[in-house]
Structures are given as structure tokens and as C-alpha cells.
C-alpha positions, 0 to 999 in steps of 0.5 A, spaced: 816 444 281 818 451 279 813 457 281 813 464 278 817 469 281 810 473 282 807 467 286 813 467 290 813 474 292 805 473 294 807 467 298 812 471 301 807 477 303 802 471 306 808 469 310 810 475 313 802 477 314 802 470 318 808 472 322 805 479 324 798 476 326 802 471 330 806 477 333 799 481 334 796 475 338 802 474 342 802 482 344 794 483 345 792 476 347 785 476 343 782 471 348 783 476 354 780 482 350 774 478 349 774 475 356 774 482 359 769 485 354 764 479 356 765 480 363 763 488 363 756 489 365 752 492 359 744 492 358 742 485 356 749 483 355 750 475 357 754 476 364 749 482 366 743 477 365 747 472 369 748 477 374 741 480 374 737 473 375 742 468 376 740 461 373 743 457 379 740 453 385 741 457 391 738 455 398 738 457 405 738 451 410 735 453 417 736 450 423 732 452 429 734 451 437 728 448 440 728 449 447 726 443 451 726 445 458 722 451 458 718 450 465 724 448 468 729 453 466 724 459 467 723 456 474 730 456 475 731 449 476 735 448 470 740 451 465 736 452 458 737 446 454 736 446 446 735 441 441 737 443 434 731 442 429 732 442 421 733 443 416 728 447 413 730 448 406 728 454 402 730 456 395 732 463 394 730 466 388 735 471 387 734 477 383 736 484 382 730 489 380 729 496 377 736 496 374 739 503 372 745 504 369 749 510 371 754 515 368 759 513 373 760 506 370 755 503 376 748 500 376 743 501 381 738 496 383 733 494 388 735 486 390 729 481 391 730 474 395 723 471 395 724 464 398 720 458 396 719 452 401 723 445 398 719 440 402 723 434 399 730 437 401 728 438 408 729 431 410 722 430 413 721 436 416 714 440 416 713 448 416 708 446 421 712 443 426 711 445 433 717 448 437 718 452 443 722 459 441 723 465 444 718 471 444 722 476 441 718 482 441 717 481 449 724 480 450 727 485 445 722 491 449 724 488 456 732 489 454 731 496 451 727 499 457 732 495 462 736 502 463 731 507 462 728 511 467 723 508 472 717 510 469 718 507 463 720 501 466 713 501 470 709 502 464 712 496 461 711 491 467 704 493 467 703 492 459 707 485 460 702 483 466 696 486 462 698 482 456 700 476 459 706 475 455 711 469 456 718 469 454 718 462 451 712 461 447 710 454 443 709 456 435 710 453 428 717 453 425 714 457 420 711 462 425 717 463 428 721 464 421 716 468 418 712 472 423 707 471 429 703 476 431 703 478 438 699 484 442 706 487 444 708 487 436 701 490 435 702 495 440 709 497 438 706 498 430 701 502 433 705 507 437 712 506 435 711 505 427 718 509 426 721 503 430 716 497 429 714 498 421 711 491 421 705 487 425 708 480 425 715 478 428 719 473 424 726 472 424 727 470 417 722 475 414 726 481 417 732 478 415 730 478 408 726 484 408 729 488 402 724 493 401 728 499 404 734 497 400 738 500 394 744 498 392 750 500 387 754 495 383 760 496 378 759 495 371 767 493 370 767 498 364 774 501 367 776 495 370 772 488 368 775 485 374 770 489 379 764 488 375 758 486 379 761 488 386 758 493 391 760 500 390 755 503 395 750 500 400 744 505 401 748 510 398 754 509 402 761 505 401 761 504 409 756 501 414 753 507 419 753 502 425 761 501 425 766 505 425 773 505 421 774 502 414 776 495 416 769 494 419 764 498 415 767 498 408 763 494 403 766 497 397 768 491 392 765 486 396 760 480 393 753 479 394 755 472 392 752 472 385 759 474 382 766 475 386 772 479 383 775 476 377 782 475 376 784 473 383 791 472 385 793 466 389 794 469 395 789 475 394 783 476 400 776 477 397 770 480 401 763 477 402 757 482 404 750 480 405 744 484 409 743 478 414 750 479 416 750 486 417 757 487 416 763 485 410 767 479 412 774 477 409 775 471 405 782 467 405 784 462 400 786 455 403 788 448 401 788 446 394 784 448 388 778 444 388 774 441 381 766 442 381 764 439 374 768 441 369 771 448 372 776 448 378 776 454 383 780 456 389 777 455 396 776 460 401 773 460 408 771 466 413 777 469 417 779 465 423 777 471 427 771 473 423 766 474 429 772 476 434 770 483 437 777 485 439 779 480 444 784 476 439 784 481 433 785 488 435 783 491 428 776 488 430 775 492 436 770 497 431 765 491 432 764 493 439 757 497 438 758 504 442 764 501 445 761 495 449 764 489 447 760 482 447 763 476 449 768 473 444 765 470 438 759 475 438 758 481 433 753 485 436 748 487 430 742 490 434 742 496 429 741 491 423 735 488 426 730 494 428 734 495 435 733 488 437 739 485 441 741 480 436 748 478 435 751 473 430 756 468 431 759 461 428 754 455 429 754 452 436 758 458 438 764 455 435 770 459 436 767 463 441 768 464 449 767 458 453 762 461 457 757 461 452 757 454 452 757 453 460 750 457 460 746 453 455 746 445 454 745 442 447 750 445 443 755 441 439 761 446 436 764 442 430 769 445 425 768 440 420 760 441 420 759 448 421 765 452 417 763 456 411 767 455 405 766 458 398 769 455 391 771 461 386 773 460 379 779 465 379 779 468 372 771 469 372 769 470 379 764 465 378 762 461 385 762 454 384 760 452 390 757 456 396 756 455 404 755 461 408 754 459 415 752 464 421 748 463 427 743 468 430 742 469 437 739 474 442 744 477 447 741 480 454 744 484 459 741 485 466 734 484 466 733 483 473 728 489 473 723 485 470 721 479 473 718 475 468 724 475 464 729 476 469 732 469 468 735 471 461 739 476 464 747 476 462 745 470 457 746 469 450 740 464 447 741 461 440 735 461 436 737 459 429 743 458 424 742 458 417 747 456 411 746 460 405 748 454 400 749 453 392 752 446 392 754 446 385 753 450 378 747 447 373 750 443 368 748 448 362 752 454 366 758 449 367 758 447 360 758 455 358 763 457 362 767 450 361 767 453 353 769 460 355 775 458 361 777 451 358 776 451 351 777 458 348 784 459 351 786 454 346 784 458 340 789 463 342 795 458 343 793 455 336 792 462 333 799 464 335 803 457 334 798 456 327 800 463 324 807 463 326 808 456 323 804 457 317 808 464 316 815 460 317 813 455 312 810 460 307 817 464 307 821 458 307 817 455 301 817 462 297 825 463 298 827 456 296 822 456 290 824 463 288 832 461 289 831 454 285 827 458 279 832 464 279 838 458 279 834 455 273 833 461 269 841 463 270 842 456 268 838 457 262 841 463 260 848 461 260 846 455 256 843 459 251 849 464 251 853 458 250 849 456 244 850 462 240 857 463 242 859 456 239 854 457 233 858 464 232 865 460 233 863 455 228 860 460 223 867 464 224 871 457 222 867 455 216 868 462 213 876 461 214 879 460 207 884 454 207 887 454 200 887 460 196 883 466 197 882 466 190 877 460 191 873 464 196 867 465 191 866 458 190 867 456 198 861 460 200 855 456 197 858 449 199 859 452 206 852 455 206 848 448 205 853 444 210 852 450 216 845 449 215 845 442 217 850 443 222 846 449 225 840 444 225 843 438 228 846 443 234 839 446 235 836 439 236 842 437 241 842 443 245 834 443 246 834 436 248 840 437 253 837 443 256 831 440 259 835 434 261 841 438 264 846 435 260 850 441 258 857 438 260 855 433 254 853 438 249 859 442 250 863 436 249 859 435 242 860 442 240 868 442 241 868 436 237 863 439 231 867 445 231 873 441 230 870 437 224 867 443 221 874 447 221 876 441 217 870 440 213 871 447 211 878 446 208 875 440 205 870 444 201 875 449 199 879 444 196 873 439 193 869 445 189 874 445 183 874 438 183 866 438 182 866 442 176 866 437 171 860 433 175 854 431 171 850 431 178 843 433 177 844 438 183 844 445 181 849 447 187 854 442 185 854 443 178 855 451 179 861 449 183 864 444 179 864 449 173 867 454 177 872 449 179 874 447 172 875 454 170 879 456 176 883 450 174 884 451 167 888 458 170 892 454 175 894 447 174 898 447 181 892 449 185 888 443 181 893 439 183 892 441 191 885 440 190 886 433 187 891 431 193 887 434 199 880 432 196 883 425 197 885 426 204 879 430 206 874 425 204 877 420 208 877 425 214 870 427 213 868 419 213 872 419 220 869 425 222 862 423 221 864 416 225 866 420 230 860 425 230 856 419 230 860 415 236 859 422 240 851 422 239 851 414 240 855 416 247 850 421 249 844 417 246 846 411 251 847 416 257 840 418 256 836 412 253 832 412 259 831 419 261 829 421 254 828 417 248 826 423 243 834 425 244 836 418 242 832 419 236 834 426 234 841 424 235 840 418 230 837 422 225 843 427 225 848 421 225 844 418 219 844 425 215 851 426 216 852 419 213 848 421 207 852 427 206 858 423 206 855 418 201 854 424 197 861 426 198 863 419 196 859 420 189 862 426 188 869 424 188 867 418 184 864 422 179 870 427 179 875 421 178 870 418 172 871 425 169 878 425 170 879 419 166 874 421 161 879 428 160 
């Protein structure tokens, strides 16, 4: 199948366009551009809506340390013994409210984390379970005034005796977590409202108090990798309670909603929550893990996350006011209203052995109490979260107060919590599976598809155009050859073989023969041009040219002899008359014509037979390819035979006329 040159050029242009598209796909990576655009926070954008109110199941599991030997401990007969009670599970509805986009590519918000009780996940525990816990208010006030002037200490002793407060109290689990009212709390709220702005003391309640918080996050407009990460906390990039960048800088930390995108394999990421009062570096460990249809890197807290300089000199900045607590404790007093709160791993894991010597019932286990984060590295999407931290009260010398003196230089565990997200919801997993696992293949398909299509179009267009040009050249050569041969034949037929004096009688006779020969020639050339039989045609041309040359001579000599013919053909009669007239003037010429006519008659018959044989050969070679060619060749042969018969009749007539004369 041949195509026109214009269509070939069109295919060539399309091929170049397809290859150019492949090059552009390779250079600009459309998937990366789209993905980075999707990561950027914009008002009502997809990733923004997911960040503003994550549609995930985020829980906090709380385990209380119930004191089982309160009387024996206070009496000094036994070490404090604790018993882990829990879990008490709450669903955390994490939202970012009152979001404002700023001109510096950040957005400001007030966080909100209301908790919803999940009894079906609490393994039989109830919020009204009875537990014996520390009286946080009494112990906190005692600790704060222990190194104050004597008159303040005397006033506190009087207050404690009057209120009949006890350092260990029985209450429900919910009261300890979300607030219980005491006379000391009421007194503090009345006279020290700037210090104690709440009427009830609840450890979880205080930990989730975000009423005074405002946070700023990056939108990712200039760098999509940092979208959703902290820019400032309460207007500052550094936490005021710590000295030095290492301990205080929260910039580019995650609140757990979204981590850094495009994480490199050995890159460290940061995590920050108000309850932890500090940023914690996360380090990659182990092999990639798969959750649902997504695969992520596993990260854990740095090995000495709660070290205060004993093992890592850089962590000395966690020593509050230059005073370092035992190894494994971080002093977060400034984050908990001045209460002597310290953070550690659950069950004092990786802590100073002395912490375990003073308390019984603790069972550190790295397998149970290690934190882990699985983060999808391209998007920063958390696939699984488990952040485990223990809250303790650490006391200095309390010997000035008889009621609480047993707590001197003691670190008492109160609870540990696990902020956890076991897995992504199915809908979110499906959505990000499309973005992260399926959509990238469109980039690959676009590149290879465009490249291969372009190459195919170019090859097809060039090949077809070449064949077309070759065919046109061949047709032109055949056409030129046809007219060249025709001109040669005409030149041959115009040659006078006998005597120039007979030139007038030659022309009319040749005119009829030339017309027949040209018709035969055109028919054969036309058929063989379509069947690519130029070689056979050239052979036939040569044979016809020889025949024509010989027949031209025969015609010249035959014309005078035909002058006496009584044929009804007008051309023959006129030629015969002319020949007779000429013969009467030149007897030698007539004798020449008589002798040559006999020879030319025989030669004409041989030529006709030869022409017929050549046509039959071509007919035999092309019978299956083109029946029409055979028919035309036979017709040409029949016509030649007819002409020969007419010549024979003319010769017989000539003999008859001769005898009559």
C-alpha cells in the first residue's frame, strides 16, 4: 500500500511530535510536578483538607500505675509498689481550627484534640475503676515551697494540716486523668490565678489543654517537602524552656499528621507534641514495612531520647536550670504549670537503675514499650504511629513537710500513654495507593508510549515515502522509455528503403501501420507497467522496432505493385494507382518492387509469427497475474494476422493483375 507524499509528511510530523513529547516527559517528569502540586497546602485543597481534619483512627491508650501498698509505704515499712492498670482508650479527634493563610507561605491555626471514650477497646476497663494515685496538687505545692523561706514553709504546713490533705488518695480513673477537685486546687485558683488557672487537677486534661496554643505550619508553596510541618510554636521556632537549638528547635517537626515528604533513606525526621514538651528525633531502622497497599520506612526514637547528658553530651541542654535529673528522665516542669513532672520511657526503660530500686512493680521491656513510626517516604503520610511516653513526678528533698517526707528524692510513675494509629482507613489507603503506586506508571507509559509511537511513525513514514518515490521514479523511467521507443519506431518507419522518388506513396501506407503499432505498444506498456514487467516490454520493443524497420521497406516496395488492385479500400487503390504510374516511368524500379514484395511478404509473415510468439511468451509468464494482459496480447496477435492476410490478398491481387496485363 502506497501513501501520498503529503500524508507521509504528516506522519513524519506526528512522529517528531511524539518523540518530543517523550523527551519532555523525561525532562519535566509530569507525575512529580502533579504530585508536588498536590502536596502544597492551599485553601480547600485535597491535602489541606486531610491535614486540617485527618480522617484517621487516632487513639491514646492510657495505663495508670495504681499504688497497692499506700499505708505500708507512708508508714515507711515498704517500698512503694505499683500495678499497671489499663488500657483506658480514647479516640483523639485531631483538628486544626481557625486556619489563616499568611503571606510568607505559612498558615496559622489553633489545634484541638478532643478525646472520646472507647469502652469497647479498653479490654474491660471502666472509667470509674477505683485506683490509688498521687495527690498531685499537694505534692506539687510542697515541692515548690521546699526551698522557700521559712515563713512560707510554715504557712504551707498549716494549710496542709487544716485541709487534712493526704499525699495518696483514692479516686476513679477518670478523675485522675481528667480532673478531681481539692481544697488546695481551689485555694491556688483563688489566690494564684496566674499560676493555677484551673479548678481541677487532671493529668490528661492538662496535657490536652490547647486553649493558649497557636501554631504556624508551612504550606509548602516554595518547598512541597515541608508542607504541614511546624514553622513556629506560640510564635517562636525555639521552645523557651530549653537552651540551644538541639533541645529547643521545633521547626520542620511534625505533629503526627504529616511528616516530611521525599525522605531520603538515612534522613532523620522530627516529631513534636505539646505533651512531650520537646522535639524528638526519629531514626530509620530495619527494612521497609507494608501496611495495606503502601510501603514505608520504620522510625524509632533516638536511643538516648530521654538522656539528659549522661550518655550524650548534646542532651545536656535538657538539664533544667543546670540541674540534671537521673539518667532516663527529662524535666518538663515548665510545660506542666510548675509541677515537678518528668518524662521517661515506660517502666523507666533505658533509665538509671536507681529508678527501679526505689519502686517495685516496674517491668521494663523494650519489645513492649518501644515507640515506632512507619512513614511513607514520598508523601510523608504516616502509615502507623505508636509514641509511648511515661509521665512521672520527680521530687527533691521534702523533709521540711512531715506529711510528704516519704517522697523525698523519689521518682514516682503515674501513667504512661501510647498515642497510636494502627493503620490507615481503607478509603485513605486506596486513594494514596492510586497516587503513589498506580499514577507513577502513567509517567512511564507516557514516556515509552510516546517514544515508541514516534519511532514507529517515523519509520513508517520514511519507508512508505521511499517506496512511493521509488515507484514514481520507476513509472517515469518507463514512461520516458515508452515515448523514446515510440519516437525511434517512428523514425525507422520514415526511412526510405527503395527510392526517395516513392516517398509520397510511402507515407499513407505507413500511417495505417504506425497507428496499429502504436496501439499495440500502448496496450502492452500499460499492462506491464502495473505488473512491473518492464524487462519483457523492453524486449518486445526491440522486436517490434526490428519488425517495423523491415515492414517499412516492404511497404515502399509493395506500393507500386498495389496500383492495379481492384480492392475496395480507398488507401490501397490510391497507392496502387501511384505505383502503376511510377512503374510506367521506370521499369527497373518495378522489377525491384516485384522481387522485394515476394521477400517482404515472407518476412512479414515471419515477423507476425515472431511477434505473436513474443506476446505468447509474455502471456504465459503473466497468465496468473493478469488475465487482461493475455487477452490484449492475443488481440494484438490476431490483428497482426489480419494485416498479414490483407497483405497476402494484395499480393494475390497483384499477381492476378500482372497476368491480366
